Steps between C-alpha positions, in 0.01 A plus 500: 500500500772411247856620570620805322839543329664811655750678256738722681644762275719804521846613404830417689494592863122556530465258779346214301663222692417647837147558395467155348626329825246694704214426248582122486514486883172684537322274245670182598622488138808371311736771394725453185792733466683523171815637670512200737459247218763667275758527772425155640506321161750703303692737727820296506479474110451874429751624238708811577405757380133395505347453160136611455410212266650251745284634784193535279509141382528371855236731645258375228578130601437577867184697430358197290557277799364750748183527290456134505542496875267795557228320313561195709479708816182672391348163411580381860324806641808703576550849343829567320680830565718568201804726581627495146552876450259509200695788340290498177132499414530195286659304777219597744242397242660169433473406871147645536400299191660186643287545817191556288558204272535287817171620648636761746510882530797724531559819702784730409675668797691802367764648734568853404804663661704792378833405318716703761350302798524169311869549432566596867317171606702294255838654632388410859393156393826446312704581822274334763433177301205436716184292465393618162863501349539275212761669281700827497352742262747749350399858395546385147250225545258723675517748206470234238192358657350849530514537119294181433243546791149542381270630776146353491250711296173588663334247250728233619434577866134472450519182292707332778312647796817695569618618843713805477734520802698828537767551745 
């Protein structure tokens, strides 16, 4: 059986990284986390205040490389687990299309958690800076991302064999 691309989506604080770590461990897969890439490659160069265009350009560069590596993993028989937030439908479609064009399938994992619980988790993570901490998320950043988050539609969930995880 050919490896599957696992697309992990959800808004800030939904538990995407924790879920992706557990999924990758269970599948003996390779996990790619956009937060880890961004902090590792560009964290020291980040302008203050953070500029949306600056972040977007670098995220796109990282995701291009992650896509190339995900294909190589799948070609080698190892499933890629993509912890890239996938905040918008077109973004999810682009990676599902990349998988299909490369001869692989994709599964969308949608983590659905109420906003109040997510903000509580983010505040705890900001303070604890534990295993899944990559960067501090301010309330302003949380609220900004809430405005651009597009939950998957039923049609999208069906098209990508979606798994709806509520907590």
